[in-house]
C-alpha positions as a LaTeX table, in Angstrom:
\begin{tabular}{lrrr}
\hline
Residue & $x$ (\AA) & $y$ (\AA) & $z$ (\AA) \\
\hline
Unk1 & $-6.39$ & $-0.72$ & $-2.69$ \\
Unk2 & $-8.63$ & $-2.83$ & $-0.52$ \\
Unk3 & $-11.37$ & $-3.16$ & $-3.16$ \\
Unk4 & $-10.77$ & $-4.29$ & $-6.69$ \\
Unk5 & $-14.24$ & $-3.01$ & $-7.59$ \\
Unk6 & $-13.12$ & 0.57 & $-6.99$ \\
Unk7 & $-9.97$ & 0.06 & $-9.05$ \\
Unk8 & $-12.03$ & $-1.12$ & $-12.01$ \\
Unk9 & $-14.42$ & 1.79 & $-11.71$ \\
Unk10 & $-11.60$ & 4.31 & $-11.56$ \\
Unk11 & $-9.96$ & 2.80 & $-14.63$ \\
Unk12 & $-13.14$ & 3.34 & $-16.61$ \\
Unk13 & $-13.63$ & 6.82 & $-15.14$ \\
Unk14 & $-10.28$ & 7.97 & $-16.53$ \\
Unk15 & $-12.02$ & 8.71 & $-19.81$ \\
Unk16 & $-14.65$ & 10.84 & $-18.07$ \\
Unk17 & $-12.00$ & 12.83 & $-16.24$ \\
Unk18 & $-10.02$ & 13.47 & $-19.41$ \\
Unk19 & $-13.13$ & 14.69 & $-21.23$ \\
Unk20 & $-13.78$ & 17.30 & $-18.54$ \\
Unk21 & $-10.27$ & 18.39 & $-17.62$ \\
Unk22 & $-8.15$ & 17.90 & $-20.71$ \\
Unk23 & $-9.33$ & 20.28 & $-23.41$ \\
Unk24 & $-7.41$ & 21.87 & $-26.28$ \\
Unk25 & $-4.62$ & 24.13 & $-25.04$ \\
Unk26 & $-5.28$ & 22.89 & $-21.52$ \\
Unk27 & $-2.49$ & 20.99 & $-19.75$ \\
Unk28 & $-2.59$ & 19.04 & $-16.50$ \\
Unk29 & 0.83 & 19.65 & $-14.93$ \\
Unk30 & 0.14 & 17.68 & $-11.75$ \\
Unk31 & $-2.28$ & 15.23 & $-10.14$ \\
Unk32 & $-3.07$ & 15.91 & $-6.48$ \\
Unk33 & $-4.91$ & 13.31 & $-4.43$ \\
Unk34 & $-7.08$ & 13.36 & $-1.30$ \\
Unk35 & $-9.05$ & 10.49 & 0.20 \\
Unk36 & $-8.94$ & 7.02 & 1.71 \\
Unk37 & $-7.58$ & 3.54 & 0.88 \\
Unk38 & $-8.97$ & 3.71 & $-2.64$ \\
Unk39 & $-6.26$ & 6.27 & $-3.46$ \\
Unk40 & $-3.67$ & 6.07 & $-0.64$ \\
Unk41 & $-0.22$ & 5.46 & $-2.13$ \\
Unk42 & 1.58 & 4.82 & 1.15 \\
Unk43 & 0.95 & 7.56 & 3.71 \\
Unk44 & $-0.33$ & 5.09 & 6.31 \\
Unk45 & 3.10 & 3.46 & 6.32 \\
Unk46 & 4.41 & 6.56 & 8.06 \\
Unk47 & 1.81 & 7.03 & 10.79 \\
Unk48 & 0.99 & 5.15 & 14.00 \\
Unk49 & $-1.94$ & 3.06 & 12.81 \\
Unk50 & $-2.71$ & $-0.63$ & 12.50 \\
Unk51 & $-4.24$ & $-0.03$ & 9.08 \\
Unk52 & $-1.30$ & $-0.64$ & 6.78 \\
Unk53 & $-0.62$ & $-2.60$ & 3.61 \\
Unk54 & 3.16 & $-2.79$ & 3.85 \\
Unk55 & 3.24 & $-6.57$ & 3.65 \\
Unk56 & 2.74 & $-9.22$ & 0.99 \\
Unk57 & 0.69 & $-10.08$ & $-1.03$ \\
Unk58 & 0.11 & $-6.32$ & $-1.40$ \\
Unk59 & 2.32 & $-4.95$ & $-4.15$ \\
Unk60 & 2.98 & $-8.30$ & $-5.78$ \\
Unk61 & 2.36 & $-6.77$ & $-9.24$ \\
Unk62 & 4.10 & $-3.48$ & $-8.50$ \\
Unk63 & 7.57 & $-2.82$ & $-9.89$ \\
Unk64 & 9.89 & $-5.18$ & $-8.05$ \\
Unk65 & 6.96 & $-7.09$ & $-6.53$ \\
Unk66 & 7.16 & $-5.13$ & $-3.29$ \\
Unk67 & 4.42 & $-3.69$ & $-1.07$ \\
Unk68 & 4.37 & 0.11 & $-1.20$ \\
Unk69 & 1.58 & 0.96 & 1.20 \\
Unk70 & $-0.98$ & 0.95 & $-1.59$ \\
Unk71 & $-4.01$ & $-1.15$ & $-0.72$ \\
Unk72 & $-3.67$ & $-3.01$ & $-3.98$ \\
Unk73 & $-1.66$ & $-5.68$ & $-5.74$ \\
Unk74 & $-0.01$ & $-2.96$ & $-7.84$ \\
Unk75 & $-0.80$ & 0.63 & $-8.65$ \\
Unk76 & $-3.86$ & 2.55 & $-7.47$ \\
Unk77 & $-6.23$ & 4.53 & $-9.75$ \\
Unk78 & $-4.51$ & 7.94 & $-9.46$ \\
Unk79 & $-1.32$ & 6.32 & $-10.77$ \\
Unk80 & $-3.14$ & 5.25 & $-13.93$ \\
Unk81 & $-4.89$ & 8.58 & $-14.29$ \\
Unk82 & $-1.61$ & 10.47 & $-13.98$ \\
Unk83 & $-0.08$ & 8.19 & $-16.58$ \\
Unk84 & $-3.07$ & 8.72 & $-18.89$ \\
Unk85 & $-2.42$ & 12.47 & $-18.74$ \\
Unk86 & 1.27 & 11.92 & $-19.44$ \\
Unk87 & 2.20 & 13.41 & $-16.06$ \\
Unk88 & 3.99 & 10.52 & $-14.34$ \\
Unk89 & 3.62 & 6.80 & $-13.78$ \\
Unk90 & 3.15 & 6.75 & $-10.01$ \\
Unk91 & 1.87 & 9.36 & $-7.56$ \\
Unk92 & 4.15 & 9.49 & $-4.48$ \\
Unk93 & 2.87 & 9.60 & $-0.91$ \\
Unk94 & 3.50 & 12.95 & 0.75 \\
Unk95 & 4.78 & 11.41 & 3.99 \\
Unk96 & 7.24 & 9.06 & 2.30 \\
Unk97 & 10.75 & 10.41 & 3.05 \\
Unk98 & 12.06 & 8.74 & $-0.10$ \\
Unk99 & 10.51 & 11.59 & $-2.08$ \\
Unk100 & 11.24 & 15.31 & $-2.15$ \\
Unk101 & 9.45 & 18.41 & $-3.38$ \\
Unk102 & 11.09 & 17.80 & $-6.75$ \\
Unk103 & 9.04 & 14.58 & $-7.01$ \\
Unk104 & 5.89 & 16.32 & $-5.79$ \\
Unk105 & 5.92 & 19.07 & $-8.43$ \\
Unk106 & 4.02 & 16.82 & $-10.84$ \\
Unk107 & 1.86 & 14.98 & $-8.34$ \\
Unk108 & 1.39 & 14.11 & $-4.70$ \\
Unk109 & $-0.94$ & 12.00 & $-2.57$ \\
Unk110 & $-2.26$ & 13.13 & 0.81 \\
Unk111 & $-4.77$ & 10.28 & 1.16 \\
Unk112 & $-4.95$ & 8.00 & 4.19 \\
Unk113 & $-6.60$ & 4.58 & 4.26 \\
Unk114 & $-9.45$ & 4.39 & 6.75 \\
Unk115 & $-10.30$ & 8.07 & 6.74 \\
Unk116 & $-13.58$ & 9.75 & 5.82 \\
Unk117 & $-15.31$ & 13.08 & 5.63 \\
Unk118 & $-16.25$ & 12.75 & 9.31 \\
Unk119 & $-13.34$ & 13.37 & 11.70 \\
Unk120 & $-14.75$ & 10.64 & 13.95 \\
Unk121 & $-14.14$ & 8.12 & 11.19 \\
Unk122 & $-10.41$ & 8.79 & 11.13 \\
Unk123 & $-10.31$ & 8.35 & 14.91 \\
Unk124 & $-11.45$ & 4.72 & 14.62 \\
Unk125 & $-8.06$ & 3.49 & 13.39 \\
Unk126 & $-5.99$ & 6.58 & 14.16 \\
Unk127 & $-5.47$ & 7.65 & 10.56 \\
Unk128 & $-5.11$ & 11.06 & 8.92 \\
Unk129 & $-8.34$ & 13.10 & 9.07 \\
Unk130 & $-9.44$ & 15.11 & 6.06 \\
Unk131 & $-8.64$ & 18.43 & 7.74 \\
Unk132 & $-5.06$ & 17.23 & 8.23 \\
Unk133 & $-4.82$ & 16.28 & 4.56 \\
Unk134 & $-5.64$ & 19.93 & 3.80 \\
Unk135 & $-2.94$ & 21.09 & 6.23 \\
Unk136 & $-0.41$ & 18.87 & 4.45 \\
Unk137 & $-1.57$ & 20.37 & 1.15 \\
Unk138 & $-1.00$ & 23.91 & 2.45 \\
Unk139 & 2.46 & 22.84 & 3.60 \\
Unk140 & 3.06 & 21.40 & 0.14 \\
Unk141 & 2.05 & 24.69 & $-1.48$ \\
Unk142 & 4.63 & 26.57 & 0.59 \\
Unk143 & 7.34 & 24.09 & $-0.42$ \\
Unk144 & 6.26 & 24.28 & $-4.05$ \\
Unk145 & 6.48 & 28.08 & $-4.12$ \\
Unk146 & 9.94 & 27.97 & $-2.56$ \\
Unk147 & 11.03 & 25.37 & $-5.11$ \\
Unk148 & 9.67 & 26.70 & $-8.42$ \\
Unk149 & 8.74 & 30.29 & $-7.61$ \\
Unk150 & 5.41 & 32.03 & $-7.00$ \\
Unk151 & 4.27 & 32.34 & $-10.61$ \\
Unk152 & 5.05 & 28.76 & $-11.62$ \\
Unk153 & 3.58 & 27.38 & $-8.39$ \\
Unk154 & 0.32 & 29.25 & $-8.91$ \\
Unk155 & 0.12 & 27.87 & $-12.43$ \\
Unk156 & 0.63 & 24.30 & $-11.22$ \\
Unk157 & $-1.92$ & 24.72 & $-8.42$ \\
Unk158 & $-4.62$ & 26.14 & $-10.68$ \\
Unk159 & $-4.07$ & 23.75 & $-13.61$ \\
Unk160 & $-3.57$ & 20.56 & $-11.57$ \\
Unk161 & $-6.20$ & 17.84 & $-11.49$ \\
Unk162 & $-7.48$ & 17.12 & $-7.97$ \\
Unk163 & $-8.80$ & 13.62 & $-7.27$ \\
Unk164 & $-11.03$ & 13.14 & $-4.23$ \\
Unk165 & $-12.23$ & 9.68 & $-3.19$ \\
Unk166 & $-13.71$ & 8.88 & 0.22 \\
Unk167 & $-16.97$ & 8.31 & 2.10 \\
Unk168 & $-17.27$ & 4.54 & 2.34 \\
Unk169 & $-15.57$ & 4.36 & 5.74 \\
Unk170 & $-17.94$ & 6.95 & 7.18 \\
Unk171 & $-20.78$ & 4.47 & 6.83 \\
Unk172 & $-19.17$ & 1.03 & 7.10 \\
Unk173 & $-16.46$ & 1.74 & 9.67 \\
Unk174 & $-18.25$ & 4.43 & 11.68 \\
Unk175 & $-22.00$ & 5.00 & 11.41 \\
Unk176 & $-23.07$ & 1.35 & 11.23 \\
Unk177 & $-20.45$ & 0.13 & 13.70 \\
Unk178 & $-20.50$ & 2.61 & 16.58 \\
Unk179 & $-23.61$ & 4.10 & 18.24 \\
Unk180 & $-22.38$ & 7.69 & 18.64 \\
Unk181 & $-23.42$ & 9.02 & 15.24 \\
Unk182 & $-26.62$ & 6.98 & 15.19 \\
Unk183 & $-27.67$ & 8.67 & 18.43 \\
Unk184 & $-27.23$ & 12.09 & 16.84 \\
Unk185 & $-28.22$ & 11.50 & 13.20 \\
Unk186 & $-30.68$ & 9.51 & 11.16 \\
Unk187 & $-29.09$ & 8.03 & 8.04 \\
Unk188 & $-30.46$ & 10.88 & 5.94 \\
Unk189 & $-29.17$ & 13.47 & 8.40 \\
Unk190 & $-25.76$ & 11.82 & 8.45 \\
Unk191 & $-25.65$ & 11.93 & 4.65 \\
Unk192 & $-26.41$ & 15.66 & 4.82 \\
Unk193 & $-23.72$ & 16.08 & 7.48 \\
Unk194 & $-21.12$ & 14.43 & 5.24 \\
Unk195 & $-22.18$ & 16.36 & 2.15 \\
Unk196 & $-21.84$ & 19.62 & 4.10 \\
Unk197 & $-18.28$ & 18.63 & 4.99 \\
Unk198 & $-17.60$ & 17.78 & 1.35 \\
Unk199 & $-19.02$ & 21.17 & 0.34 \\
Unk200 & $-16.72$ & 22.97 & 2.78 \\
Unk201 & $-13.78$ & 20.87 & 1.60 \\
Unk202 & $-14.34$ & 21.83 & $-2.04$ \\
Unk203 & $-14.69$ & 25.49 & $-1.10$ \\
Unk204 & $-11.48$ & 25.32 & 0.91 \\
Unk205 & $-9.59$ & 23.76 & $-2.00$ \\
Unk206 & $-10.98$ & 26.43 & $-4.31$ \\
Unk207 & $-9.86$ & 29.18 & $-1.94$ \\
Unk208 & $-6.37$ & 27.65 & $-2.05$ \\
Unk209 & $-6.30$ & 27.76 & $-5.84$ \\
Unk210 & $-7.74$ & 24.43 & $-7.00$ \\
Unk211 & $-9.94$ & 24.64 & $-10.09$ \\
Unk212 & $-10.27$ & 21.13 & $-11.59$ \\
Unk213 & $-11.73$ & 18.50 & $-9.28$ \\
Unk214 & $-12.97$ & 14.94 & $-9.74$ \\
Unk215 & $-15.07$ & 13.80 & $-6.76$ \\
Unk216 & $-15.92$ & 10.11 & $-6.60$ \\
Unk217 & $-19.20$ & 9.07 & $-5.01$ \\
Unk218 & $-19.85$ & 5.80 & $-3.23$ \\
Unk219 & $-19.72$ & 2.42 & $-4.91$ \\
Unk220 & $-22.44$ & $-0.18$ & $-4.04$ \\
Unk221 & $-21.18$ & $-0.51$ & $-0.48$ \\
Unk222 & $-23.68$ & $-3.27$ & 0.25 \\
Unk223 & $-21.94$ & $-5.47$ & $-2.34$ \\
Unk224 & $-18.47$ & $-5.19$ & $-0.86$ \\
Unk225 & $-17.06$ & $-8.58$ & 0.19 \\
Unk226 & $-17.16$ & $-8.01$ & 3.94 \\
Unk227 & $-20.75$ & $-6.77$ & 3.82 \\
Unk228 & $-21.85$ & $-9.77$ & 1.77 \\
Unk229 & $-20.00$ & $-12.14$ & 4.07 \\
Unk230 & $-21.87$ & $-10.78$ & 7.09 \\
Unk231 & $-25.26$ & $-10.56$ & 5.33 \\
Unk232 & $-26.39$ & $-13.87$ & 6.81 \\
Unk233 & $-30.11$ & $-13.23$ & 6.52 \\
Unk234 & $-29.74$ & $-12.07$ & 2.94 \\
Unk235 & $-28.13$ & $-15.33$ & 1.79 \\
Unk236 & $-24.79$ & $-13.51$ & 1.57 \\
Unk237 & $-26.01$ & $-11.36$ & $-1.27$ \\
Unk238 & $-25.63$ & $-7.60$ & $-1.50$ \\
Unk239 & $-27.03$ & $-5.58$ & 1.38 \\
Unk240 & $-29.75$ & $-3.68$ & $-0.48$ \\
Unk241 & $-30.25$ & $-1.18$ & 2.33 \\
Unk242 & $-26.58$ & $-0.16$ & 2.24 \\
Unk243 & $-26.77$ & 0.21 & $-1.54$ \\
Unk244 & $-29.82$ & 2.42 & $-1.17$ \\
Unk245 & $-27.91$ & 4.60 & 1.30 \\
Unk246 & $-25.04$ & 4.88 & $-1.20$ \\
Unk247 & $-27.38$ & 5.98 & $-3.98$ \\
Unk248 & $-29.03$ & 8.56 & $-1.75$ \\
Unk249 & $-25.67$ & 9.93 & $-0.67$ \\
Unk250 & $-24.46$ & 10.11 & $-4.27$ \\
Unk251 & $-27.55$ & 12.05 & $-5.33$ \\
Unk252 & $-26.94$ & 14.59 & $-2.58$ \\
Unk253 & $-23.24$ & 14.79 & $-3.43$ \\
Unk254 & $-24.02$ & 15.41 & $-7.11$ \\
Unk255 & $-26.46$ & 18.16 & $-6.17$ \\
Unk256 & $-23.77$ & 19.81 & $-4.04$ \\
Unk257 & $-21.24$ & 19.58 & $-6.87$ \\
Unk258 & $-23.68$ & 21.21 & $-9.28$ \\
Unk259 & $-24.23$ & 23.98 & $-6.75$ \\
Unk260 & $-20.56$ & 24.79 & $-6.15$ \\
Unk261 & $-19.87$ & 24.74 & $-9.89$ \\
Unk262 & $-22.36$ & 27.58 & $-10.24$ \\
Unk263 & $-21.18$ & 29.51 & $-7.20$ \\
Unk264 & $-17.38$ & 29.28 & $-7.36$ \\
Unk265 & $-15.63$ & 31.13 & $-10.20$ \\
Unk266 & $-13.64$ & 29.03 & $-12.69$ \\
Unk267 & $-14.37$ & 25.81 & $-10.80$ \\
Unk268 & $-14.76$ & 22.67 & $-12.90$ \\
Unk269 & $-15.86$ & 19.91 & $-10.56$ \\
Unk270 & $-16.83$ & 16.51 & $-11.89$ \\
Unk271 & $-19.03$ & 14.02 & $-10.08$ \\
Unk272 & $-17.42$ & 10.68 & $-10.91$ \\
Unk273 & $-20.22$ & 8.12 & $-10.86$ \\
Unk274 & $-18.54$ & 4.91 & $-9.81$ \\
Unk275 & $-21.73$ & 3.28 & $-8.51$ \\
Unk276 & $-23.31$ & 2.35 & $-11.85$ \\
Unk277 & $-20.05$ & 1.08 & $-13.30$ \\
Unk278 & $-19.21$ & $-1.07$ & $-10.28$ \\
Unk279 & $-22.74$ & $-2.44$ & $-9.97$ \\
Unk280 & $-22.68$ & $-3.44$ & $-13.62$ \\
Unk281 & $-19.33$ & $-5.18$ & $-13.11$ \\
Unk282 & $-20.76$ & $-7.08$ & $-10.14$ \\
Unk283 & $-23.95$ & $-7.94$ & $-12.00$ \\
Unk284 & $-22.28$ & $-8.96$ & $-15.27$ \\
Unk285 & $-18.75$ & $-10.14$ & $-14.45$ \\
Unk286 & $-18.51$ & $-12.36$ & $-17.53$ \\
Unk287 & $-19.15$ & $-9.34$ & $-19.77$ \\
Unk288 & $-15.97$ & $-7.79$ & $-18.35$ \\
Unk289 & $-14.13$ & $-11.13$ & $-18.57$ \\
Unk290 & $-13.90$ & $-11.37$ & $-14.79$ \\
Unk291 & $-14.20$ & $-14.75$ & $-13.11$ \\
Unk292 & $-15.71$ & $-15.36$ & $-9.69$ \\
Unk293 & $-13.95$ & $-17.25$ & $-6.94$ \\
Unk294 & $-15.63$ & $-18.96$ & $-4.04$ \\
Unk295 & $-14.36$ & $-18.10$ & $-0.56$ \\
Unk296 & $-16.30$ & $-19.84$ & 2.19 \\
Unk297 & $-19.93$ & $-18.79$ & 1.90 \\
Unk298 & $-19.10$ & $-15.84$ & $-0.30$ \\
Unk299 & $-18.68$ & $-15.49$ & $-4.02$ \\
Unk300 & $-16.44$ & $-12.54$ & $-4.81$ \\
Unk301 & $-14.38$ & $-10.98$ & $-7.53$ \\
Unk302 & $-10.75$ & $-11.39$ & $-6.49$ \\
Unk303 & $-9.07$ & $-12.99$ & $-3.49$ \\
Unk304 & $-10.16$ & $-12.23$ & 0.04 \\
Unk305 & $-8.04$ & $-11.87$ & 3.14 \\
Unk306 & $-9.62$ & $-10.81$ & 6.45 \\
Unk307 & $-12.80$ & $-9.83$ & 4.62 \\
Unk308 & $-11.15$ & $-7.57$ & 2.07 \\
Unk309 & $-10.47$ & $-8.12$ & $-1.60$ \\
Unk310 & $-6.79$ & $-8.08$ & $-2.47$ \\
\hline
\end{tabular}
């Protein structure tokens, strides 16, 4: 994962997810993942994009010390969440030919680093758009039914935990970089545009049988290493405007989640608030026994390569 902040937030959020999804007499037979680099377990290795993490030092703490395509030194958050539920230790990437439908029965990752809610975001680095992740999921459902039968497949689909984590790239790799969206949307309008896509995405998943969803909002995107490094006029501190945008987006996302929970039968969608946890980690690193390292003009948590935390 490109940001250690997100990993830490997800680790803490495991407890929240379990409280919502894992109730008495309620099993989680599989963990199914959609999103970006925060949860990609190697799909970008198998597509024609420059955005890959199939080289060292990525994976140095993974089994065997090898890079797997995860944007992290080891496992990504869904791996830990799946393990916490007793499902499996690692969630395999759907496009990795080393795995078969037998491996995917208990969990599968459709995420692609660099993607976002907005299709234009995925075009920036030629990664898998969110609509394509859904198409892969539909393909997976067909394989699952052929492998375990209709009844068992429907049970897995409805009882599985769905993890959704994306949105950062829409702002930092799209809206604030290229003029196209800024010409068509104010920041507030773009937030609404993304939330509408998220709403449709949740409804689509529900129509396909998903019932238990954890949707992660934005972290303090203005505090990410690259944003601090380029915040020259802010003394390389957090970009407060970007953080404000993240909070506004999260509020709209939470409102949408509350709405769909009321409208869609049997849906249990959780808004996973990573912002407050991550901001507290950044503000009080010593409390979490995290040390800061100096890299040029920037003080960050972790090691930085090409502007990203490893």
